[in-house]
C-alpha positions in Angstrom: 91.9 100.9 35.2 87.7 100.5 33.7 87.7 104.3 34.3 90.4 104.7 31.9 89.4 102.0 29.3 85.7 104.4 29.7 87.8 107.7 29.1 89.4 106.5 26.2 86.7 105.9 23.5 84.5 109.2 25.4 84.7 112.5 24.4 84.0 115.8 25.2 81.8 116.4 22.9 78.1 114.5 22.7 79.5 111.8 20.1 76.0 111.3 18.1 75.2 115.0 17.4 79.6 114.8 15.4 78.4 111.5 13.7 75.0 113.1 12.4 76.6 116.5 12.1 78.9 115.0 9.6 75.9 112.9 8.1 74.6 116.3 7.5 77.2 118.5 6.7 78.2 115.4 3.5 74.2 115.5 2.3 73.1 112.7 4.0 69.8 112.3 6.3 70.6 110.1 9.3 67.3 109.0 9.5 67.1 107.5 5.8 70.1 105.3 7.0 70.2 101.6 6.9 72.2 99.4 9.7 74.6 98.7 6.9 75.0 101.9 5.7 76.8 102.6 9.1 79.6 100.1 9.1 82.8 102.5 8.7 81.3 103.7 11.4 79.7 101.8 13.6 81.4 97.6 12.9 85.1 99.2 12.9 86.8 95.5 14.0 88.5 94.3 11.2 86.3 92.8 8.2 83.5 94.6 9.6 80.6 93.9 8.8 81.1 90.6 6.8 83.0 89.4 10.1 79.7 90.4 12.3 77.8 87.9 9.3 80.6 85.3 9.7 79.7 84.8 13.4 76.7 84.6 13.0 76.0 82.3 10.9 78.0 80.1 14.0 75.1 81.2 16.4 72.5 79.0 14.6 69.6 81.0 16.2 66.4 81.1 15.1 64.1 84.2 14.9 63.0 85.6 17.7 66.6 85.2 19.5 67.4 86.9 22.6 71.2 87.5 22.4 73.0 89.4 24.3 76.2 92.0 22.7 79.1 91.4 25.5 81.4 95.3 24.7 78.6 96.5 22.3 80.5 100.4 21.3 78.5 101.9 19.0 76.0 98.7 18.7 76.9 98.2 15.2 77.2 94.2 15.7 74.0 94.6 17.9 72.1 96.1 14.6 73.7 93.5 12.3 72.7 90.4 14.3 69.2 91.6 15.4 68.2 92.7 11.1 70.1 89.9 9.5 68.6 87.2 12.6 65.1 88.5 13.6 66.5 88.4 17.3 66.0 90.9 20.1 69.7 92.2 21.2 70.4 93.5 23.8 74.1 96.0 23.8 76.3 96.2 26.9 78.6 98.7 26.8 81.2 100.3 29.7 81.2 103.7 28.2 77.7 105.4 28.2 78.2 108.1 25.6 78.4 104.9 23.1 75.2 103.5 24.4 73.7 106.8 24.2 74.0 106.6 20.4 73.5 103.1 19.8 70.5 104.0 21.2 70.0 106.8 19.1 71.3 105.2 15.7 68.6 101.9 16.5 66.2 104.6 16.0 67.4 106.2 12.8 67.8 102.8 11.2 64.3 101.3 12.0 65.8 98.9 14.7 65.1 100.6 18.2 62.4 97.7 19.1 65.0 95.2 18.4 67.9 96.5 20.0 68.5 97.8 24.0 71.5 99.2 25.1 72.8 99.0 28.6 75.9 101.0 30.4 77.5 98.2 32.4 80.5 96.2 33.2 80.8 93.1 31.2 82.8 91.5 34.4 79.7 91.5 36.4 76.5 91.1 33.4 73.3 92.4 35.0 71.3 89.4 34.0 69.7 86.4 35.2 71.6 82.8 34.9 70.2 81.3 31.7 68.2 84.5 30.2 69.8 84.6 26.3 69.6 82.2 23.5 73.2 83.1 22.4 76.3 85.7 22.9 78.8 87.5 21.0 82.0 89.8 22.0 83.5 91.3 19.5 87.0 93.7 19.9 86.5 93.8 23.4 88.5 91.7 25.5 92.0 93.4 24.6 90.7 96.6 27.4 90.1 93.7 30.1 92.5 92.0 32.5 90.5 89.9 33.8 89.2 87.9 30.9 88.3 84.6 32.7 85.3 86.4 35.2 84.0 87.8 31.1 83.9 84.2 30.0 82.4 82.9 33.3 79.1 86.0 33.1 78.7 84.9 29.6 78.6 81.2 30.6 76.2 82.0 33.8 73.8 84.2 31.7 73.2 81.7 28.3 71.4 79.0 28.2 72.5 75.2 28.2 73.6 74.4 24.9 73.5 78.4 23.5 76.3 78.9 21.4 78.5 81.9 22.3 81.0 83.6 19.5 84.4 85.7 20.0 85.9 87.5 17.7 88.6 89.3 19.3 92.2 90.4 19.2 95.0 88.3 20.3 99.0 88.7 21.2 100.9 87.1 18.2 104.0 85.8 18.3 105.9 88.2 16.4 106.9 90.5 19.1 104.7 93.6 20.9 102.4 95.7 19.6 103.3 98.9 18.6 100.5 102.0 20.0 98.7 103.7 19.9 95.8 101.0 18.4 92.1 101.9 18.6 91.7 100.0 22.0 94.4 101.9 23.6 97.0 104.9 23.5 99.9 103.1 25.3 100.4 99.4 27.2 98.2 100.6 30.1 94.9 99.5 29.2 96.1 96.8 26.6 95.3 93.4 28.0 96.6 90.6 24.7 96.1 87.1 25.7 97.8 84.7 23.4 95.5 81.8 21.5 96.6 79.1 24.2 95.7 81.7 26.8 92.7 82.2 25.5 91.1 78.9 24.6 92.7 78.0 28.6 89.9 80.6 29.5 86.9 79.5 28.1 87.4 76.3 29.1 87.9 77.5 32.4 84.9 78.8 31.9 82.9 76.1 31.3 82.6 76.5 27.6 83.1 74.0 24.9 85.0 75.1 21.6 83.6 74.0 19.4 86.0 75.6 16.7 88.6 78.1 16.1 89.9 80.2 13.2 93.4 82.2 12.9 91.5 85.0 10.6 94.8 87.6 10.7 96.2 87.7 7.2 92.6 88.2 6.1 92.6 91.1 8.3 95.9 92.4 7.1 94.5 92.3 3.2 91.1 93.7 4.3 92.5 96.8 6.2 95.4 97.3 3.3 92.3 97.6 1.4 90.0 100.0 3.3 93.2 102.5 3.5 94.6 101.8 -0.2 90.7 103.5 -1.7 90.1 106.1 -2.7 88.3 108.6 -0.4 86.1 109.8 -3.1 85.2 106.0 -3.3 83.8 106.5 -0.2 80.2 106.2 0.4 80.3 107.0 3.9 81.9 110.6 4.9 81.8 109.6 8.7 84.7 107.3 9.9 86.1 105.5 13.1 87.9 109.4 12.8 85.2 111.0 14.4 86.5 109.1 17.5 90.4 109.5 17.6 90.7 112.2 15.6 94.4 112.5 14.1 96.1 110.1 15.9 93.5 107.4 14.0 96.3 107.4 10.9 98.9 106.0 13.1 96.3 103.6 14.9 95.9 102.2 11.1 99.5 102.2 10.3 100.4 100.6 13.5 97.9 97.7 13.4 98.6 97.2 9.8 102.5 96.6 10.6 101.2 94.2 13.8 99.2 91.8 11.5 101.4 91.8 8.9 104.4 91.0 11.5 101.3 88.5 13.1 102.6 91.3 16.4 98.8 91.2 16.8 95.9 87.9 15.3 92.6 88.3 15.4 90.7 85.1 16.3 87.4 83.9 16.3 85.8 81.0 18.4 82.8 79.1 18.4 81.6 78.2 22.0 79.2 76.1 23.7 77.6 76.9 27.0 
């Protein structure tokens, strides 16, 4: 299953080369960008960088904090946290190609000293107990059947009292999700939990839930506005189409429907270790 998930996100040709070539073709020097410029490709979760900043605010980090990003993808969340909080952030992801691209992008935007990316498994984190001052996971659990192991591992590597922020896609009450979606071409690698199940997993892992928020309506409005924007108004030529090809438009429409009918939900949990 893990190989299936990694293959879903991986690409035949070097992803970072594709991104760099697309930027240069549009007259953009990749090494003259800042982290926020790359939001359309490296923070393609619902509500993008805004959602990351809202999550970061709840972590209550101090400068120089050591933070873990579980399921870091192309590293957008990792870089935003590093840049905005002066933290040192480690991202771990199951897809090697994402880790390689994340390292290159951090170098482009001058954040290689504050960010580290490791190829690894969220259910078996390669870190010592009580290593981190905070942790996040953004749009990751949809591909993981054993969510309890992920949260137990997150609890293990966090220092006592440290905060864990989860922003994920959950199963809604409106019926089954229609595929393809960005996390799965079909239901075979999609494992959506309900809000009640998620709360139970987190508590069973030893976390105390401080707050939870349903942002589904906001995510629907954000996605609708994003796809309604004329291409001429878009500042970044690189989008999720470079990851998913022509099927990307179908994925967007399916998500829009699912959010509108509450087949899927976007939820944030803030927990304390």
